[in-house]
Residue, then its C-alpha position, 0 to 999 in steps of 0.5 A: x500500500x502506498x500513500x500519495x502526496x502532491x509535494x512528495x514522491x510516493x513512498x511506503x507507509x512504513x518508512x519513516x524519513x529522518x531529518x537530514x543532518x540530525x544523528x541520533x546519539x546512542x548512549x553507551x549501556x552501563x555495565x554493572x559489575x557485581x561484587x563477589x564476596x571474598x569468602x565465596x571466591x575462596x570457597x570456590x577456589x578451594x572446591x576446584x583445587x580439591x577436585x584437581x587434587x583428588x583427580x591427580x592423587x586418586x583417579x589418575x593413578x587408578x586409571x593408569x594402573x587399571x587401563x593405560x599401564x596394562x595396554x601400553x606398558x604391559x610387563x609380567x616382570x616384577x620391579x622388585x624381587x620380593x614375593x609380594x611384588x612377584x605375585x602382584x605382577x604375575x597375577x595383577x588384580x586389574x589386568x585387562x589382558x591386552x598386550x599390544x605387542x602380542x596383538x601385533x606379533x601373534x606368531x611369536x607366541x608359537x614360533x620364537x628363537x630369542x628373547x629381548x626386553x621381555x619379549x619373545x622374538x623370531x629372529x633370523x638364524x645366524x650361522x657361526x663359523x665357530x662355536x664354543x659348545x659341542x653337541x652330543x653324538x647320538x648312535x641308537x636309542x636304548x629301546x628297552x630302557x625307554x619301554x620301562x620308563x614309558x611303563x612307569x609313566x603309565x603308573x603315574x598318570x598325574x605326572x607329565x615328565x620329560x626325560x633325557x638320558x645320554x651315556x658317554x661310552x657309545x652315545x646311546x640315549x633315551x628321549x621322552x619329550x626332551x624338546x618340550x618346554x617346561x618351567x625351569x624352576x631352580x634348574x635355571x641356576x645352572x646356566x646362570x652359574x656357567x654364564x658367571x664363569x664365562x664372564x670371569x674368563x673374559x676378565x669382567x670380574x674375578x671370583x673373589x670380587x665382593x658384592x653388597x646384598x641390597x634390599x632389591x635383591x632380597x628374595x623369598x623361597x629357598x636359601x638363607x641369604x634373604x634373612x641377613x642384613x642388607x649392606x653386607x658384602x659377599x664374594x662371588x665364590x660364596x654367592x655361586x656356592x650357595x646358589x647351587x648347593x642351597x638353591x639360594x634365590x637371593x644370591x641368584x638375583x645378585x649374580x644375575x645383576x652382576x652379569x648385567x641382568x636377565x638379558x645377559x643370561x639369554x644372550x649367553x644361551x643364544x651364543x651357546x646354541x641353546x635355543x629354548x631356554x630363557x630367563x624372564x623373571x627374577x627369582x623366585x619365579x613362582x609363576x614358572x615363566x623361566x623356561x627350559x627343555x631337558x635337551x637344553x640342560x643336557x647340552x649345558x651339562x655335556x659342555x662342562x667337560x669341554x675344554x674349548x668352552x670352559x677352562x680347567x679352573x672354571x670346570x673345577x669350581x662348577x663341579x665342586x659346587x654341583x657335587x655338594x647340592x643338599x637336595x639328594x632326594x630325587x635322582x640321587x635317591x635312585x642311584x647306588x650309594x657308591x655312585x657320584x652325582x653332580x647336579x642341580x634340582x628345581x621345585x616350584x610346586x607344579x614342576x619338580x626336576x633334577x639334572x646332572x651327570x652320574x659317575x658309576x663305580x664301574x666307570x660308566x658315566x651318563x647325563x640324566x635330566x628329568x623334569x616332571x609337571x605334577x599337581x601342586x606339591x604332589x609327592x608322586x612327582x618325587x616318587x616318579x623321579x626316584x623310580x625313573x632314576x633307579x631304572x636308568x641306573x640299573x640299565x646303564x651301570x647295573 
């Protein structure tokens, strides 16, 4: 709709003309600042600070241990060697079960030939032009003895053994699950001992060097060193002696630390051509994560007599330690009283084992390794090993 005016042009009714030269002054709006009570402001600040503190102290650590650490920093190796920490890290309460490394490398759970940084690896095989260790020569298997041992196994259905026997004269042997991987228990102390003397031969330290027993080495389980005062010093000779004879866990951790940790032991094993034995946990390894096979242990025992592997001083010390092992209730209990036996035992409840070299009175000599998985602390495991040892001794030296 338009309005008509004779003196003005047509324009919309809703447009209101403004006078030229006149500007409407806009008054600025006054902002009123509300005063805050200082006590109220202080209260608000206290509430925010308390919330942030609670998040930093309670919420973040819990979420870190329950989720972040399990996913991105997963490890089953205890930071300390105490029983409590071993159980904590081997059986975490809030373990999500997620391990990104194993998800990305699933094949290494089944095929592996190395261990580094607590991870199983599948690495290219390097053929060395010269190896310090040698392998036993095999002629024929002692079939009659093997049948006797298999028959004995049928009488102990709850015991799952691995047996390896090798006699020096003719190279005859018995192999029952010798390549099957078992928890090593304290038998892992044998390669630790050999690695120590290899390091001594390389002049890294001497057998008379002393080492302080610190709290981080203290370990529960076998051995009395755990009950002694921290800060006292002991020679490497003494630590090696009680590691083998008393199966002392604390001294074993001290020796491994002296050598450079678990990785040094594993590097040595790979250099010796020992493919399936490795250390993953400081002692006590109650979860059985340190692994070995009967064949691997037998190979280490065989090379104790190898002058190209160990010098005479090292061999004499090792044999002396292994000749005085206090646990004589396993393989040795099945031998004749006049037989000599150098060995190392192992027991973590679910696995019981013994491994060594038998020197019979008639001049016969053989290597024997028996590893037995059993119900926890079942006495039938011991009974089986004693009877198997007796059968082996009678077949070879009887």
